[in-house]
C-alpha positions as a printed Julia matrix, in Angstrom:
518×3 Matrix{Float64}:
   4.37   -4.82  -20.11
   5.83   -5.94  -23.45
   6.13   -3.33  -26.26
   3.43   -4.91  -28.43
   0.83   -4.98  -25.63
   1.78   -1.46  -24.6
   1.32   -0.17  -28.15
  -2.05   -1.92  -28.4
  -3.11   -0.38  -25.09
  -2.15    3.11  -26.22
  -4.02    2.61  -29.48
  -7.08    1.33  -27.65
  -7.17    4.39  -25.39
  -6.64    6.96  -28.15
  -9.51    9.31  -28.88
 -11.44    7.88  -31.78
 -12.53   11.13  -33.47
  -9.18   12.8   -32.78
  -7.08   10.27  -34.68
  -4.38   12.03  -36.66
  -4.58   11.75  -40.43
  -2.58   13.14  -43.38
  -3.52   16.61  -44.61
  -3.89   17.64  -48.21
  -3.54   21.35  -49.01
  -5.96   23.34  -51.13
  -3.52   22.95  -54.02
  -3.68   19.18  -53.78
  -0.18   18.9   -52.29
   0.15   16.28  -49.58
   1.34   18.0   -46.4
   3.68   16.34  -43.87
   1.52   17.58  -40.98
  -1.35   15.7   -39.39
  -4.98   16.58  -38.89
  -6.79   16.66  -35.57
 -10.57   16.18  -35.54
 -11.93   18.15  -32.57
 -15.61   18.25  -33.55
 -17.45   20.46  -31.06
 -15.38   19.51  -28.01
 -14.19   22.13  -25.55
 -10.4    22.29  -25.83
  -8.05   23.36  -23.03
  -4.35   24.17  -23.04
  -3.28   21.81  -20.25
  -1.01   20.16  -22.81
   0.4    21.04  -26.23
  -1.81   18.6   -28.15
  -3.24   21.33  -30.42
  -0.34   23.77  -30.37
   1.77   23.97  -33.52
   3.82   26.93  -32.31
   3.84   29.93  -29.99
   5.31   33.17  -31.33
   6.43   36.44  -29.79
   6.02   36.34  -26.01
   3.12   33.9   -25.93
   3.53   31.05  -23.46
   1.54   28.37  -21.67
   1.01   29.59  -18.12
   0.04   27.47  -15.12
  -2.48   29.14  -12.8
  -2.77   28.5    -9.08
  -5.91   27.9    -6.98
  -6.9    30.62   -4.52
  -7.16   29.53   -0.85
 -10.59   29.99    0.72
 -12.18   28.87    3.99
 -11.63   25.68    5.95
 -14.3    23.39    4.52
 -14.31   20.78    7.28
 -12.46   20.23   10.56
 -11.81   16.61   11.47
 -12.31   16.93   15.21
 -14.52   13.94   16.08
 -12.9    11.22   18.25
 -13.08    8.67   15.41
 -11.47   11.05   12.91
  -8.14   11.66   14.65
  -5.08   13.63   13.55
  -4.57   11.82   10.25
  -7.84   12.16    8.39
  -7.06   12.05    4.69
  -7.5    10.52    1.23
 -10.57   12.64    0.56
 -13.0    12.06   -2.3
 -15.42   14.82   -3.34
 -18.03   14.76   -6.1
 -21.31   16.43   -6.97
 -24.31   14.13   -7.01
 -27.48   15.8    -8.23
 -28.39   18.69   -5.95
 -25.81   17.93   -3.27
 -22.13   17.15   -2.82
 -20.56   14.1    -1.2
 -17.25   13.82    0.65
 -15.57   10.62    1.85
 -12.41   10.55    3.96
 -10.36    8.32    6.2
 -10.42    8.82    9.97
  -7.22    7.65   11.66
  -4.82    8.62   14.42
  -1.15    9.34   13.75
   1.26   10.62   16.38
   4.76   10.22   17.77
   5.16    9.17   21.41
   8.59    8.61   23.01
  10.26    8.62   19.61
   7.92    5.97   18.2
   5.21    6.3    15.55
   1.87    5.35   17.09
  -1.09    4.57   14.84
  -3.27    2.37   17.04
  -4.85    4.85   19.45
  -8.07    3.95   17.64
  -8.98    1.87   14.63
  -9.14    3.36   11.14
 -12.61    4.07    9.73
 -14.04    5.82    6.69
 -16.28    8.85    7.17
 -18.86   10.76    5.17
 -19.87   14.43    4.92
 -22.27   16.23    2.6
 -23.1    19.71    1.38
 -25.78   21.55   -0.56
 -23.37   24.01   -2.16
 -19.86   22.53   -1.88
 -18.94   25.28    0.59
 -20.68   24.51    3.89
 -20.34   20.86    4.96
 -22.1    18.74    7.59
 -21.39   15.33    9.1
 -24.68   13.39    9.12
 -25.32   10.83   11.85
 -25.51    7.59    9.86
 -25.95    5.05   12.67
 -24.14    2.32   10.72
 -21.02    1.42   12.72
 -20.2     1.47   16.41
 -17.36    3.56   17.8
 -16.68    3.54   21.55
 -20.06    2.0    22.2
 -22.14    4.37   20.07
 -23.4     4.51   16.47
 -23.99    8.27   16.65
 -21.33    9.07   14.05
 -20.7     9.62   10.35
 -18.73    6.41    9.76
 -19.72    5.04    6.35
 -17.4     1.99    6.09
 -15.49   -0.18    8.53
 -13.84   -3.26    7.08
 -11.41   -4.45    4.42
  -9.97   -1.64    2.29
 -10.37    0.89    5.09
  -6.94    2.48    4.57
  -7.91    4.06    1.24
 -11.59    3.38    0.44
 -12.33    5.59   -2.59
 -15.93    5.79   -3.89
 -17.33    7.21   -7.12
 -20.66    7.43   -8.86
 -20.75    5.03  -11.79
 -21.83    6.9   -14.93
 -21.79    3.8   -17.13
 -24.98    3.6   -19.2
 -27.37    0.91  -17.92
 -25.43    0.5   -14.68
 -27.6    -1.57  -12.27
 -29.24    0.55   -9.57
 -27.82   -1.61   -6.78
 -24.28   -0.79   -7.99
 -24.75    2.85   -9.0
 -21.91    3.74   -6.61
 -18.64    1.81   -6.63
 -15.29    1.98   -4.87
 -11.83    0.48   -4.68
  -9.88    0.01   -1.47
  -7.18   -2.19   -0.04
  -3.53   -2.73    0.8
  -0.99   -5.27   -0.37
  -1.13   -6.77    3.14
  -4.8    -7.51    2.38
  -3.94   -8.99   -1.0
  -4.63   -5.94   -3.15
  -7.58   -3.75   -4.12
 -11.13   -4.89   -3.43
 -14.24   -3.81   -5.36
 -17.29   -2.4    -3.57
 -20.79   -1.4    -4.57
 -23.64    0.65   -3.1
 -27.16    1.65   -4.2
 -27.04    5.02   -2.42
 -23.41    5.89   -1.63
 -24.02    5.14    2.07
 -24.62    1.39    2.43
 -21.64   -0.53    1.03
 -20.84   -4.18    0.35
 -18.11   -6.16   -1.36
 -18.68   -7.18   -4.99
 -16.2   -10.02   -4.6
 -14.5   -11.63   -1.6
 -11.21  -11.59   -3.49
  -9.13   -8.56   -4.51
  -9.6    -7.52   -8.14
  -6.19   -5.83   -8.65
  -3.15   -7.46   -7.07
  -0.13   -6.18   -9.01
   0.98   -3.07   -7.15
   1.87   -1.46   -3.82
  -1.47    0.28   -3.06
  -0.25    2.22    0.02
  -1.9     5.42   -1.22
  -5.28    6.57   -2.47
  -6.14    4.26   -5.38
  -9.16    4.99   -7.54
 -11.32    4.0   -10.49
 -14.06    5.54  -12.63
 -16.09    4.96  -15.77
 -14.33    6.64  -18.71
 -16.9     7.55  -21.4
 -14.18    8.19  -23.98
 -12.56    4.78  -23.52
 -15.87    3.01  -22.92
 -14.36    1.11  -20.0
 -13.49    1.52  -16.36
 -10.06    2.94  -15.65
  -8.11    2.48  -12.43
  -5.0     4.25  -11.13
  -2.98    2.92   -8.21
   0.3     3.19   -6.32
   3.35    1.3    -7.42
   7.12    1.67   -7.03
   9.66    1.9    -9.83
  11.83   -0.78   -8.21
  11.76   -3.32   -5.42
   9.24   -5.98   -4.42
   5.75   -5.25   -3.07
   3.75   -8.41   -2.58
   1.56   -9.67    0.23
   4.49  -11.68    1.62
   7.43   -9.4     0.76
   7.4    -5.64    1.28
  10.67   -4.17    0.02
   9.77   -1.16   -2.13
  12.57    0.76   -3.84
  13.0     3.53   -6.35
  10.3     6.18   -6.64
   6.63    6.18   -5.69
   4.86    5.93   -9.04
   1.46    5.39  -10.67
   0.1     2.44  -12.67
  -3.11    2.19  -14.64
  -5.35   -0.52  -16.05
  -8.79   -0.92  -17.58
 -11.81   -3.19  -17.21
 -15.15   -3.77  -18.87
 -16.87   -5.15  -15.76
 -14.99   -3.65  -12.77
 -13.85   -7.12  -11.73
 -11.41   -8.29  -14.4
  -8.6    -5.79  -14.95
  -5.92   -5.78  -17.61
  -3.98   -3.54  -20.02
  -1.72   -2.47  -17.19
   0.85    0.23  -17.89
   3.01    2.55  -15.83
   2.43    6.23  -16.48
   5.01    8.09  -18.55
   5.6    11.83  -18.6
   6.81   14.49  -20.97
   9.91   16.38  -19.87
   9.56   15.58  -16.16
  12.17   14.26  -13.73
  11.76   11.15  -11.62
   9.91   12.28   -8.5
   7.88   10.68   -5.75
   4.19   11.02   -6.66
   2.23   10.07   -3.59
  -1.33   10.15   -4.95
  -2.71   10.57   -8.47
  -6.29   12.03   -8.28
  -6.95   11.43  -11.99
 -10.41   11.78  -13.51
 -12.01   13.01  -16.75
 -12.5    16.76  -16.52
 -16.27   17.07  -16.57
 -16.35   20.04  -19.0
 -14.0    18.27  -21.42
 -14.21   14.55  -20.57
 -11.79   13.52  -23.32
  -9.06   15.1   -21.17
  -7.95   13.37  -17.97
  -6.82   15.79  -15.26
  -4.75   14.64  -12.27
  -3.6    16.35   -9.07
  -0.77   14.15   -7.8
   1.06   15.01   -4.59
   4.78   15.6    -4.91
   6.62   14.15   -1.92
  10.06   15.64   -1.19
  12.47   14.54    1.56
  14.58   17.65    2.2
  16.41   16.73    5.39
  17.59   19.17    8.03
  18.84   22.64    7.03
  18.55   26.2     8.29
  15.45   26.68    6.14
  13.88   23.45    7.44
  14.43   24.59   11.02
  12.91   27.97   10.18
   9.63   26.45    8.96
   6.55   26.56   11.23
   6.29   24.39   14.37
   9.93   23.38   14.64
   9.34   21.65   17.99
   6.73   19.32   16.5
   8.88   18.78   13.4
  11.77   17.65   15.57
   9.42   15.43   17.59
   8.21   13.67   14.45
  11.75   13.3    13.11
  12.72   11.31   16.22
  10.54    8.48   14.95
  11.88    8.77   11.4
  13.72   11.62    9.7
  11.2    11.81    6.85
   8.26   12.28    9.21
   9.75   15.6    10.27
  11.55   16.81    7.16
   9.45   15.6     4.22
   7.26   18.22    2.51
   4.32   17.69    0.16
   2.57   19.87   -2.42
   0.07   19.46   -5.26
   0.91   19.14   -8.96
  -1.17   19.24  -12.15
  -1.01   16.76  -15.0
  -3.14   15.94  -18.02
  -3.52   13.15  -20.55
  -5.59   12.21  -23.58
  -4.81    8.49  -23.63
  -4.59    7.77  -19.91
  -0.94    6.67  -19.95
   1.14    9.51  -21.39
   0.8    12.63  -19.24
   1.93   16.22  -19.5
   3.05   16.9   -15.91
   3.67   20.49  -14.95
   6.92   20.55  -13.01
   6.03   23.86  -11.37
   3.85   23.29   -8.29
   0.12   23.79   -8.86
  -0.85   23.86   -5.16
   2.1    25.25   -3.21
   2.29   25.08    0.6
   1.79   28.84    0.72
   2.67   31.57    3.19
   4.14   30.06    6.34
   1.73   29.59    9.23
   0.56   26.89   11.62
  -0.37   23.43   10.29
   1.34   23.66    6.9
   4.69   22.98    5.21
   4.68   19.41    6.48
   4.33   15.81    5.35
   0.62   15.39    4.56
  -0.09   18.99    3.57
  -1.79   19.8     0.24
  -3.02   16.29   -0.51
  -5.74   17.25   -2.98
  -9.12   15.56   -2.78
 -10.32   13.56   -5.75
 -11.68   15.74   -7.69
 -12.79   19.3    -8.63
 -16.45   20.31   -8.42
 -18.35   23.35   -9.65
 -19.55   25.84   -7.03
 -21.01   29.34   -6.91
 -18.7    32.33   -6.74
 -18.62   34.54   -3.64
 -18.72   37.55   -5.99
 -22.27   38.65   -6.71
 -23.1    38.17  -10.39
 -19.9    36.28  -11.16
 -20.09   32.9   -12.9
 -19.55   29.58  -11.15
 -16.02   28.46  -10.42
 -14.13   25.27   -9.64
 -13.61   24.2    -6.05
 -10.66   22.02   -5.09
 -10.07   20.73   -1.56
  -6.74   19.96    0.1
  -5.56   18.78    3.51
  -3.71   20.66    6.21
  -2.87   20.15    9.88
  -2.37   16.85   11.67
   0.79   15.37   13.18
   0.96   18.14   15.78
  -1.81   17.0    18.09
  -4.22   19.51   16.6
  -7.25   18.5    14.56
  -6.51   18.23   10.88
  -8.78   19.85    8.32
  -9.46   20.26    4.63
  -9.41   23.68    2.98
 -11.31   24.77   -0.11
  -9.51   26.43   -3.01
 -11.05   28.0    -6.11
 -10.12   28.4    -9.76
 -12.04   29.73  -12.74
 -13.77   27.12  -14.89
 -11.2    25.62  -17.3
  -8.63   27.83  -15.58
  -5.8    25.34  -15.02
  -3.54   26.62  -17.8
  -3.78   29.46  -20.3
  -1.94   30.59  -23.37
  -0.92   34.07  -22.27
   0.95   37.05  -23.65
   1.92   40.49  -22.26
   0.89   43.75  -23.86
   3.86   43.51  -26.24
   2.02   40.59  -27.79
   2.22   36.96  -28.74
   0.61   34.5   -31.13
  -0.64   30.92  -31.08
  -1.0    28.84  -34.21
  -2.72   25.46  -33.9
  -2.04   22.27  -35.73
  -4.33   21.6   -38.7
  -7.76   20.59  -37.43
 -11.38   20.14  -38.39
 -14.35   21.25  -36.31
 -18.12   21.04  -36.17
 -20.28   24.0   -35.25
 -21.57   27.41  -36.18
 -19.67   29.77  -33.87
 -16.33   29.96  -32.07
 -16.58   30.67  -28.32
 -13.7    31.61  -26.01
 -13.01   31.4   -22.28
 -10.54   34.26  -21.79
  -9.45   37.3   -19.78
  -7.81   40.54  -20.93
  -6.89   43.81  -19.32
  -8.89   46.93  -20.17
  -6.41   47.71  -22.92
  -5.7    44.1   -23.93
  -7.33   42.03  -26.65
  -7.55   38.75  -28.51
  -8.13   38.33  -32.22
  -8.64   35.04  -34.04
  -8.08   34.13  -37.65
  -8.47   30.99  -39.76
  -5.64   29.73  -41.92
  -5.43   26.96  -44.44
  -3.1    24.07  -43.58
  -0.41   25.65  -45.77
  -0.54   28.78  -43.6
  -2.38   31.13  -45.96
  -5.23   33.15  -44.39
  -8.84   32.29  -45.18
 -10.44   35.36  -46.87
 -13.01   37.02  -44.63
 -11.83   35.12  -41.53
  -8.25   36.31  -41.1
  -6.78   38.1   -38.1
  -7.26   41.37  -39.96
 -10.97   40.61  -40.42
 -11.55   39.75  -36.75
 -13.19   42.2   -34.38
 -11.17   42.67  -31.2
 -12.3    40.52  -28.29
 -11.73   41.93  -24.8
 -13.15   41.44  -21.31
 -13.08   38.57  -18.81
 -15.68   35.86  -19.37
 -16.17   32.13  -19.63
 -18.09   32.33  -22.92
 -17.73   34.99  -25.63
 -18.58   34.57  -29.31
 -15.87   35.65  -31.76
 -17.03   37.82  -34.64
 -15.47   38.9   -37.9
 -16.57   41.74  -40.2
 -18.97   39.29  -41.83
 -20.38   38.08  -38.5
 -19.92   34.99  -36.31
 -21.12   32.2   -38.64
 -18.23   29.84  -39.49
 -20.28   26.93  -40.82
 -18.67   27.36  -44.21
 -15.37   26.27  -42.72
 -16.72   23.34  -40.7
 -15.27   19.9   -41.47
 -12.54   21.51  -43.59
  -8.84   21.42  -42.6
  -7.9    24.75  -41.01
  -5.54   26.22  -38.48
  -6.61   28.66  -35.79
  -4.41   31.72  -35.41
  -4.73   33.63  -32.12
  -3.17   37.04  -31.52
  -2.99   38.01  -27.83
  -2.11   41.27  -26.1
  -2.17   41.34  -22.29
  -4.51   38.37  -22.38
  -5.09   34.83  -21.12
  -6.82   32.26  -23.34
  -8.07   29.3   -21.27
 -10.27   27.32  -23.65
 -12.19   27.45  -26.91
 -15.1    25.55  -28.38
 -17.11   25.5   -31.59
 -20.84   25.44  -30.84
 -24.12   25.47  -32.75
């Protein structure tokens, strides 16, 4: 992509109301800083977009999902040992899950994938915790249609559906999907009126410039006002329908479309302060509580080779069996990462693992483990009286002859990253910003002795009288939504639409998100 087109693409995907503008101080002096318009959006700390500086022992801290129960075991004959590329989303009063059913095994030192054909399957849930496989009766397998196969045709390797949230989307295309391989010519577009009965939108692939041998996806982006797509590519080599010679690293490319058929504005993702690594999937989507922020859960793929530690990992016999077909099948390891973006191209990727393999046990620490489903959903907490939480699903098992499965993990709402400080204290000062709203609400957690206080500063750094740190009443507890108060109360309308900085003082506390509300 030439520099001019790339710059135009980045400008076209920038957040309209968050465009940076020069700041003028209360004394009329033109400041060198820039102004961020956040309005009444919920803001997270998955990047440093709003952070001017952290002082004392304050730091951005990545949090890790908590493993819960096995959500679904892929034990039907048509599912096989290599079920994967899961998609999960909430749809009204129930949850939908789509996943590939395929067989993958090593026999006599050879990788065997044709014990049965690949299909795509469907499961559903009323709460995102207990899942069932409905009998759909759509496609035959071994002489019977008594199965949960939802698609069987082109694009079957990585068929990835979503619910189209575009305003005025036709009812017959309320659900859409991408799927396909370079051997098929690229990615094909699909539509469905109900998420169950699918058909091609076009007989020809709609995206052809890429590798596609991964889970590729698309969605309606309300901030951009277009469809976005993210798909597999390689940093070097040739990956066409006729020539398959990939080289370099597994990477991610994006593009946009107004009609889901004609795609352009292609760009390879770039990262802040991250090394070149193999990213197997991308799992990018607007975070539903802050849709101006795109959250991704790519899989990091690492080929570690044989070592004493590799031999000490679980199921050495099966690992050695897989390695006889190809070294990487037995000695590659995968884990989940977290990344975030506000323009869809430039991402903050956390180099620390978000979803680690975990304590050693059967069916983990292997190639194919911790492939996160696309995407998080909100579910009830198992703790009585506790607020809802995020559920994330990731794969485990397979390759060993056992049934593979997908496990549920949980995280507090907005709980990906916090600004945190120990009891000795730390401070966060934001860039100059303007907001809309009457009150400031926090998603935070402190210890019994910890606290958070918030003050307003002018762009030049001077405190706003009546709303300084000294005027703020201590905030403590552990909640998703607490109103900040000062000695004069909680009403901050007098500061709305005026350039200010937020000044947070933290002691033994995590600050996950904040929002100005009416």
